[in-house]
Every structure is written in C-alpha cells, then in structure tokens.
N, C-alpha and C positions, 0 to 999 in steps of 0.2 A: 635560179636564173632562167630567164625566158630564152627561147630559141627563135631565131628569125628564119623564115623559109623564103628563099628568093625565087621569083618566077611564077608564083602562084597568086592569083588575085583573090581567091576565096579559099579558106581552109574548111572544106566541107565536113570533114570528120569532126573537127572541133565544134562547128556549127550544129551538127547533129547531137553532140554532147549537150550543148545549151538547149536544144529542142527537147531533149529528155527532161531537163530541169523544168523547162516551161510546161511540159505536159504534166509533170508531177505536181507543180503548183496549181495548175488548172483543175486536175482531178481531185486534189485534196480540198480545194475550195468548193467544188461541186458537192462532195460528200458532206462537208461541214455545213453548208447552207441547207442541204436536204434534212439534216438531222437536228439542226440548232433548236428550232422551236419545239419539236417533239420531245427532245431530251429535257428541256427546261420545264415544259408543261408536265411531263411525267414525274418530275421531282417536286411539283407543287408551285413552281414559279409562274408568274404571269407571262402570257404570250408576248406582252409588250416588252418584256425584258430582252427578248431576242433583238428587237429593233434598237433598243438602248445600247446593248452590247456592241452591235455593229457600228453605231455612232461613236462609241468610245474607242473601239479598235481602230477605226479609220482616223480619228483625231490623233491617237497615239502613233499610228503609222505615218501620218503627215510629218511628225517630228522625227521618228526613228529612221525612216527611209534615207533622208539625206545624211543623217548622222552616221548610219552604218555604211553608206556609200563613201563618205569622207574618211571614215576609219579604214576602209579597205584601200583607199588611195594611199594612206600612210603605210599600211602593210606592204603595198606594192613598192613603195619608195624604199623602205628600210629592210624588208625581208626579200623583196623581189617576186612576190607572189600574193595573189588574193585568195588562193585556194584554201589555205588553212582556215580562214574565216568562213569561207563558203561551206567547207566540209563540216566545221563545228556547228554552223547554223543549221545545216540540213539534218545533221544527226540530232541536234537539240529539238528541232521542229518535229522530226519523226517520232521521238519518244514523247513529246508533249501531245502530239496527235493521238498516240496510242493511250496516253493517260486519260483522255476525255472519256472514252467508254469504260475504262477501268474504274474511274470514280463512280460510275453508275452501277456497273456489274459487281465489283468487289466491295466498294465502300457502302453501297446501299444508301438508305435514308440517313444513316449516321454521318455520312460525309457529304450530304447534299449541298451544304454551304460552300464546298470547294468547287463545285461545278462551274459557276461563272468565272472564277479565277483561273480554272484550267482552260476554259475557252479563250479567255483573253491572253493567257500565257502562250498558247499555241500561235495565235495571230501575231503576237510580238516576236516570237521566235522566227516566224517566216520573214520578218523584215531584216533579220540579221544577215540573210544571204541573198535575197532577191536582187537588190540593186547591185551588190558586188558581182554576182554571177552574170547578170545580163549586161553589165558594163563591159564584160569580156568580149562582147560582139565586136567592139572597136578594134580588137587585136586580130580578128580573124578575116578581115577583108580590107581591100583598098577603100578609101572613103567613098569613091563613086559607086562602089559595088555593095555598100552596106545594105541598101534596100533589098537587093537580091538575096543577101545572106539572111536578113531579117524575115524574108518571106517564108522561110522554113518554120520559124517560130509562129508566124501568123497562121500557117497551114495547120500546125499542131493545135493552136487555139480554136481554129474552125472545126477541126475534127472533134475536139472535146465539147465544143458548143453544140454540135449536131448530135452527139451521143447523149448529152445530158437529158433532153426531154424524153428520149426513147428509153434510156436506161434507168430513169429515176425510180420507177416502180421496182425494178430488179434490185437496185442498190438498197432501197428501203426494205425489201424482202429479206436481205441478208442479215439484217439486225445490226445494231451499232458496233458490236465488238468485231464482227467479221469485216464490215465495211471499213472501219477505221484501221483495222489491221492491214487490209489491202493497201490503203493509202500510205501507211507507215512503210510497208515493204517497197512500194513504188518510189517513195522519197529516198530511201536508202539506196535502191538500185540506180536511181538517177544520179546520186552523188558518186557512186562507183563508176557509172558510165562516163561522167565528166572527168573523173580522175584518170581513167584508162586512156583517154584521148589526149593526154598531156595538155592541160588547160593553159599552161604558161607559154605555149607556142604562139608566135605572131608572124603575120605576113610581113615580109620586108617592105619597108616604105608604107606600112599601114598607118593609120592615125596614131597608133600607140607606139610605133617604132621610129617615128620621126617627129620633129617639133617638140621634143621634150622640154625645151626651154621657152616655149611659147608663153606669152604673158596671159594671166588670167584676166578676162574681161568681166568684172563683177557686175556690170550693168546687164549682162546677158542672163543672169540667174533668175530675175523676176519673170522674164519672158518664157523661160523653160517651165517654171512653176505655173504660169498663167495658161500656157498651151496644154500642159497636162491636165489642169483643172477643167478647161473648156472641152477638151476631147472627151474626158471621162464623163462629164456632166451630160454632154450631148448624146453620147452612146447609151448611157444608162437610161435616160429619159426616152430615147427612141425605142430601144429594145424592150424596155419595160412596158411601153404603151402600144407597140405595134400589134401584139396579140389582141389587145382590146379593140383596136381599129379593125383587125381582121374579123373578130367576132361580130362587129357591127355590120359586116357585109352579109351576115347570115351563114357563113361557113362554120360548120360544127366542130372542126378540128384545127383551130389556129396553131396548135402545137406542131402539126405537120408542116405548116408554112414556115415556122421558125426553124425547123430542121432543114428545109430547103434553103433558107437564108444562110445558115452556117455551113451547109455543104457548098454553097456558092463561094463563101469565104475561103474554104479549104481548097477548092478547085482553082479559084482565080488568083490565089496568093502568089504562086510562082510566076505566072505570066505578068502579073502586076509588078512584081519585083524586077523582072527584066525590062518592063516598060519604064520604070522609075530610073533604072540604070542608064537608059538611053536618053530620057527627057531631062533628067536631073531630079533629085529627090524633092526639092521644094515645089517644082512645077507639078510633079505627080501628086504631091499632097494637096495642092490647091485644087487640082481636078477632082480629087477625092472629096474635099470639103464642099465644093460646088455640087457634086453628085449627092452628097448627104443632105444638103439644104433642099435640093429639088425633090429628093425622096421623102423628106419630111413633109413637104407640101403635098406630094402625091398621097402620102399616108392619110392626111387629113380629109381628102376628098374621094378616096377610092370607094367604088360602089359594088364591086363584085369580087368573088374569089379569084377569078382569072387575073384581074388587075392586081390583086394582092400578091399573087405569085410573081408577077413581073416586077412589082415594087420590091419584093423581097430579094429578087435576083440583083436588082439595081443597088440596093443597100449593101448586099454582100460584096459586090465589086468595088463600090466606093469605100466600104469598110477596109478591104484589103489594101487599097491605095494609101489610106490614112495609116493603118496599123503598120504597114511595111516601113513607113517613113518616120514614125515617132521616135524610136530609139536612135536611128541615125541622126535625126534632127537634134536631139538632146546632146548626143556625143559631139556633133559639129560645133556646138555653142560653147564648149569648154576645151581647154588644152588636154592632151592625153593623160597628163598626170592627175587630172581631176575628173576622170571618166566616171568614177563611182559617185561623186557629188552630183554631176550632171544627170546621171540616170536616176539617182535618188530624188533629186528635185522634181523631175518629171513625175515620178510615182507619188511624190509628196503632194503635188498639185491635185492629182487624181483622188488621193485619199481624203484630202481636205474637202474637195467638192462632194464626195460621197457622204462625208460626215455632215456637211451642211444640208445636203439633200435629205438625208435621213431625219434631220431635225425639223425641217420646214416643208418638205416636199410631199408628205403623205396625203395631203388634201388637195393637191393640184389635179384639176380635171384634165381630160384628154387634150382639149384644144390648147390650154395653157401650157401643158407639158410639151407638146409638139412645138409650140412657139418658142419656149425657152430652149429646146433642143436646137432649133434652127439658129437662134441667136448665138448659142454656144459654138456651133460649128463655124459660123461667120466670124466670131471672135477669135477662134483658133486660127482660122485662115489669116485674119488680120495680124496676129502675132507672128506667123511665119513670114508674112510679107514685110512687116515693119522692122524686124530685127534680124540682121544677118551677122554671122560670126566675124 
C-alpha cells in the first residue's frame, strides 16, 4: 500500500530515485547506439540492418509502451504498487543487455544468428518498465509542481546528452563486454535506488492521491499520442541536423557545440521548472515550442560559429521548457488510475514517429528536415492548445 505525506509539495527523494532510472535508461541507450552497427558488421551482417532493427524496435515499442503502462495501472489497482513490474522489467532488461556482448564473446560465429534477436529482446525489455516507472512522477508532486519535479529528469538527460559526444571514444575503447557490463550494473543499481526511496509514497492531494474516481476522457488519448509523436519527431530532426548546419558555418568541431547545447539543457532545467510552476505548465510549454520554431529558423540561416553557439543555447533553454512539461502534460490528460496508460501513449507516439522517420527520413535534406521539425513543433503546440483535460 502507498503512503501519503502531508505538507510536502514535492517528494524530492523519490524524484531522485526516478532520476536514477532515467539516467540508467539514457546511458544504456547511448552504449547500445554506439555499438549497434559495429557489432552487426563484425558478425557479417549488413550495416543497413542496424537501421532496420531500430525501425522494428520503435514500431514494437509503439505498441508495447501503452500496453505495459496499462498493465502497471492494473497492478496498481489490484496489488497497490507498480514496483514489482518495474523491478522485474529492470532486472530483465539488465540481463538482456549483458546478453548482447555475451552472444558475441562467448557464442562467437556459431551463435551469430542470435545477435539481432538479442538486440530486439533488450529493447522490448526496456518497454516493460519505462512507462510504469516514469508514471510514478504523478505521485511525487502536486499537479502544479510536476514540471519542477520533472526538471530533475530533464537535467539528468542533459548531463547524459553532454557526456555522450565526449565519452563516445572512451566507451568504445572499453570494448563491448566491459561497456555493456557497466550498463547492466547501472540498471540494477537504479532499480535498487528506486526501491530504497519507497516508490509507493505519494504526496497528499497529489494527482495520484485524489480524484481516483475521475472519469476517463477517451478523446484525450489521441492528443497525447500526437503530442508525443510531434515532439519526438521535431527534436530528432533538429538535433540530428544541427551538427550539419554547424559544420556548414566552417566550424571544425560541431561536436563541441552539441555539448554546449546539452550543458545548457542541464543547467537551465531547474530554473525552467520553477518558471513553469509559476506560469503554468501549458504556457511554459508553448513558450518552449515557440522558442524551438524560432531556433529551427535560425539554424537554417546561421552563418558563423558564434551565432551557432547562441542558437545552441537557445535550443537548450527551449528544450528544457518542453521536456519539463511533457510528462506532466500526459499525466494531466488522464485520471490518476490511468497514469501508466497516459505515459505509455506519450512514449508510444514518440516511438511511432521514430519508426516512420527511420523508414522514410534517411534521404531528407537539411532544409526539408528543418522545415519538418518546425512543423512538428508547431503541431505539438497546437495539440497542447487544442485539448485540455
């Protein structure tokens, strides 16, 4: 059974437990993406298989995220806790993650046919716990304070994003067995950290401790999905093409400007969360979307490295405003008893968009990609404005 704490607007200890989970998710995906193509090519598979696997994984994730989220809602109703599913999913994902290099190192050529299945199995295992875990955010803060709580998760994502370009060579130098072993340990430690902070605790009068009998507004669900798809598509296209635009200015190290962008995300996340608490989440998200559209336009025309740095900082701040608001937005669109479904649908939209982009987006030029990114952010803003809980 959960415990309700009276007089506290945000349960920071529990939020930090979720941040550990978010950090583990981010780190393992960084390792996975760094090694995916090399492992496949080393075993004689085509490099194109890496892109195909990501398409398949995202398509399956689009189905699995809301299913696993909904299943965790049932667990919460009947058992009183989502944590058993979260713990099982994280343990399963950890050992599937370790299994990837073991197929390579232990199995050798004789088991090479298992490698694609091991890769997909890990990606599916991650869907077992991601939506159930992150839906817990709704228990840990008053609804008005959710963006401030979510800002800790955004900050962790920013730190991971900043480290990825700098640490990629180091991670690759470790070799697959050591790198994947580190990811496995981090996943297990994150599960332990979440368990130690008593994940069933809830703020009194939080979205999950009141309104248990609120009616489900089924018409809200497509809007959650569409917002998730639009945000994910816009961010992927912008972040994927921003280094190309930076390189076009003549700057020799676009990787460093990407580091500056993610450092800005990490540094601005907490202040942007406080701003969203004062302004209201939807208003802060709209400011973020407008900032993203303007930044996309600036990316298309920037002509020097100095301007690129300023645009990167602007993107980082706008990114924080949007990222802080996405989970609170999804949670606000469903009753507390369907928090897992709402969170899962948001991630489902993102996964579906990534699957489609992987299928048809490889040949998009810089200008077209930025145009689609701007349209995606505008569409996401339209979803936030058009449909209220």
